[in-house]
C-alpha positions in Angstrom: -13.9 -10.6 -3.1 -11.2 -10.4 -5.7 -8.5 -13.0 -5.9 -5.2 -12.4 -4.2 -6.9 -11.0 -1.1 -5.0 -13.5 1.1 -8.3 -14.4 2.8 -9.6 -17.9 3.1 -13.1 -18.3 1.5 -15.5 -21.2 2.1 -16.9 -22.6 -1.1 -19.7 -25.1 -1.8 -17.0 -27.8 -1.8 -15.6 -26.7 1.5 -12.3 -25.6 0.2 -10.5 -22.4 1.2 -9.5 -20.4 -1.9 -8.8 -17.3 -3.8 -11.6 -16.5 -6.3 -13.5 -13.9 -8.2 -16.5 -15.9 -9.6 -18.1 -19.2 -9.3 -16.9 -22.4 -7.7 -15.4 -23.5 -11.1 -12.8 -20.7 -10.8 -11.7 -21.5 -7.2 -8.1 -22.5 -6.6 -7.2 -23.5 -3.0 -4.9 -21.5 -0.8 -2.6 -24.4 -0.6 -2.4 -24.7 -4.4 -1.8 -21.0 -4.7 1.1 -21.1 -2.2 2.6 -24.2 -3.9 2.5 -22.8 -7.4 3.6 -19.3 -6.2 6.7 -20.9 -4.7 7.6 -22.4 -8.1 7.3 -18.9 -9.6 9.5 -17.5 -6.9 12.5 -19.7 -7.6 13.7 -17.3 -10.3 12.7 -13.7 -9.4 13.4 -10.5 -11.3 17.0 -9.3 -11.4 18.1 -6.0 -9.8 18.6 -4.7 -13.4 14.9 -5.4 -14.2 13.8 -3.8 -10.9 15.9 -0.7 -11.8 14.5 -0.6 -15.3 10.9 -0.5 -14.0 11.8 2.5 -11.9 13.2 4.2 -15.1 16.7 4.1 -13.7 15.8 7.0 -11.4 14.7 5.5 -8.1 13.3 7.8 -5.4 12.7 5.0 -2.9 15.2 2.2 -3.0 15.4 -1.0 -0.9 18.4 -3.3 -1.3 18.9 -6.7 0.2 16.4 -6.1 3.0 16.1 -8.7 5.7 13.4 -7.8 8.2 10.7 -9.2 10.4 9.2 -9.2 13.9 11.1 -10.2 17.1 13.6 -12.8 15.9 11.5 -14.0 13.0 12.7 -13.0 9.5 9.9 -12.4 7.1 11.7 -10.6 4.2 14.7 -12.4 2.8 17.0 -10.1 0.8 14.3 -8.1 -0.8 15.0 -5.4 -3.5 12.6 -2.7 -4.5 12.8 0.6 -6.5 10.1 3.2 -7.2 10.7 6.5 -9.0 9.2 9.8 -8.0 5.6 10.1 -9.1 5.4 6.4 -9.7 3.0 3.9 -8.0 3.8 0.3 -7.0 1.2 -2.3 -6.0 2.3 -5.4 -4.0 0.2 -8.5 -4.4 0.7 -12.1 -3.3 -0.7 -14.8 -1.1 -1.4 -14.3 2.6 1.8 -14.3 4.6 4.0 -13.3 1.7 5.4 -10.2 3.4 3.4 -7.5 1.6 2.5 -5.4 4.7 5.8 -6.2 6.2 7.4 -4.2 3.4 5.4 -1.2 4.3 6.1 -1.7 8.0 9.8 -1.9 7.3 9.9 1.2 5.2 8.1 3.1 8.0 10.2 1.6 10.8 7.8 -0.9 12.4 10.0 -4.0 12.1 13.3 -5.3 13.1 15.9 -4.8 10.4 18.4 -7.7 10.2 20.2 -6.5 7.1 20.0 -4.4 3.9 19.2 -0.7 3.4 16.2 1.6 2.7 17.0 4.9 1.0 14.9 7.9 0.0 16.4 10.2 -2.7 19.8 8.7 -2.0 19.7 9.2 1.8 19.9 6.1 4.0 16.7 6.0 6.2 16.9 2.4 7.3 17.3 3.1 11.0 15.2 6.2 11.3 12.3 6.1 13.8 8.7 6.3 12.3 8.6 9.9 13.6 11.7 10.9 11.7 10.6 8.9 8.6 7.5 11.2 8.5 9.1 14.5 9.6 12.5 14.2 7.9 12.2 11.7 5.1 8.7 12.6 4.0 7.1 9.1 4.3 3.5 8.8 5.5 1.8 5.5 6.4 -2.0 5.2 5.8 -3.1 2.2 7.9 -5.6 -0.4 6.7 -7.5 -0.3 10.0 -10.1 2.4 10.8 -7.9 4.9 12.4 -10.1 8.0 12.7 -10.9 9.4 16.1 -14.7 9.0 16.0 -15.6 11.5 18.7 -13.3 14.2 17.3 -14.6 16.4 14.5 -13.4 16.0 11.0 -11.4 19.2 11.4 -9.8 18.0 14.6 -8.9 14.7 13.0 -7.1 16.6 10.3 -5.2 18.7 12.8 -4.0 15.4 14.4 -2.1 14.7 11.1 0.2 17.6 12.0 1.1 16.5 15.5 4.8 16.7 14.6 4.6 20.2 13.3 6.4 22.7 15.6 3.9 25.3 14.6 0.2 24.2 15.0 -0.8 27.0 12.6 0.9 25.0 9.8 -1.3 22.0 10.5 -4.4 24.2 10.4 -3.3 25.8 7.1 -2.8 22.3 5.7 -6.3 21.3 6.9 -7.8 24.3 5.1 -6.1 23.2 1.9 -7.7 19.7 2.3 -11.1 21.3 2.7 -10.6 23.4 -0.4 -9.8 20.2 -2.3 -12.4 17.9 -0.9 -15.9 19.3 -0.5 -17.1 16.1 1.1 -15.0 16.8 4.1 -15.5 20.5 4.1 -19.3 20.0 4.4 -18.7 17.9 7.5 -15.8 19.7 9.1 -17.6 20.4 12.4 -19.3 17.0 12.6 -17.9 14.1 14.6 -16.0 11.7 12.4 -18.3 8.8 13.4 -21.0 10.2 11.1 -18.9 9.7 8.0 -19.5 6.9 5.5 -16.8 4.3 5.0 -15.5 6.0 1.9 -15.5 9.4 3.6 -13.5 7.9 6.6 -11.0 6.5 4.2 -10.7 10.0 2.5 -10.2 11.5 5.9 -7.4 9.0 6.7 -5.7 9.8 3.5 -6.1 13.5 3.9 -4.8 13.4 7.5 -1.6 11.8 6.2 -1.2 14.7 3.7 -1.0 17.4 6.5 2.7 16.8 6.9 3.1 17.2 3.2 4.9 13.8 2.6 6.6 12.8 -0.7 5.9 9.0 -0.3 2.6 7.5 0.7 2.5 3.9 2.1 -1.1 2.7 1.6 -2.2 -0.5 3.2 -5.4 -2.1 1.7 -7.1 1.1 0.5 -10.2 -0.8 -0.6 -10.7 -3.0 2.4 -14.3 -3.0 3.8 -15.6 -0.4 1.2 -18.5 -0.6 -1.1 -17.6 -0.6 -4.9 -18.6 3.1 -5.4 -16.3 4.1 -2.6 -13.5 2.0 -3.8 -13.6 3.8 -7.1 -13.6 7.2 -5.3 -10.5 6.2 -3.2 -8.5 5.1 -6.2 -9.4 8.3 -8.0 -8.1 10.3 -5.0 -4.9 8.3 -5.0 -4.5 8.8 -8.8 -4.9 12.6 -8.3 -2.3 12.5 -5.5 0.2 10.7 -7.8 -0.4 12.5 -11.1 -1.3 16.0 -9.9 0.6 16.4 -6.7 3.5 14.2 -7.6 3.3 11.7 -4.7 5.1 8.4 -4.9 2.8 5.6 -3.8 3.6 2.1 -2.5 0.4 0.1 -1.7 -0.7 -3.3 -0.6 -4.1 -4.1 -2.1 -6.3 -7.2 -1.5 -8.2 -6.5 -4.7 -5.3 -7.5 -6.9 -7.1 -6.6 -10.2 -7.9 -3.1 -8.9 -4.5 -2.5 -7.6 -2.7 -3.6 -10.8 -5.1 -1.5 -12.9 -4.1 1.5 -10.8 -0.3 1.0 -10.4 2.5 1.7 -12.8 4.4 -1.2 -11.4 3.4 -4.5 -9.8 5.4 -6.9 -7.6 4.2 -10.4 -6.8 5.5 -11.3 -3.4 6.0 -14.9 -2.3 7.6 -16.1 0.9 9.3 -12.7 1.6 10.8 -12.3 -1.8 9.9 -10.6 -5.1 8.8 -13.5 -7.4 7.6 -11.4 -10.3 7.8 -7.7 -11.3 6.5 -5.8 -14.2 4.2 -3.0 -15.4 0.8 -3.3 -13.7 -1.0 -3.8 -17.0 1.4 -6.5 -18.1 1.0 -8.5 -14.9 -2.8 -8.2 -15.4 -2.4 -10.0 -18.7 0.0 -12.7 -17.3 -1.8 -16.1 -17.3 0.0 -17.2 -14.1 -0.9 -14.1 -12.2 -4.5 -14.3 -13.5 -5.0 -17.9 -12.5 -3.4 -17.6 -9.1 -4.5 -14.1 -7.9 -7.2 -12.8 -10.2 -9.5 -15.8 -10.3 -9.2 -16.3 -14.1 
């Protein structure tokens, strides 16, 4: 498993750690968290975050304080992503990566700050309105297909907010035209799909409502390497060809940063580092703490 997964691993020395190689590359979770906290003391400025979004943000978060119940997980977080850009969030377990996605989509309690899409404040919108009105779709990390429904029926479920069910069926047909893997199995129950095909179905189902922003939680989780490559190729096509804006959390930090235009390193609910994905890949601190090198 790639470093930065946020998952404890048992080594020959009995230490939990982030690693992508032999025991000599292991760094303990506790050391990662301690050193990441040092990095976080001086995070990027709002000017730097705006610069990475080319000064034309489509999705903007300012001073966000959010969490679950009364527990605050995000502490004054800023984020900007331009239209047709991709952002990958990495960091140690518990840093708040998935909480950012949850907050954007309306799954957390917001204690302060704002979330805006194309200049419109969507902070307090319900998840239903985030999808229907703001064009935000959330692709969950868990296996969320309906196994006993057909592939086609699963796609139709993606349009459950459509006033006209014919629109959902039309969107499903466009998916089948684009992805022959699904078209060949349209009448089969979803349980017969491979792991990669199920992930493709989950992504495709989110597209039925024709969103502008895709929130993607751990796209590679549980997949074989060949399917991981396929999923990232699909996401690249959605960004480059269809113009989607993508914000993802990815446990395979190397793969996520290779894909993304921008990378943020999250530590303790704040942005500790931000930069182009390829630059963060070359950063020795990021490499040692999250990439196993």
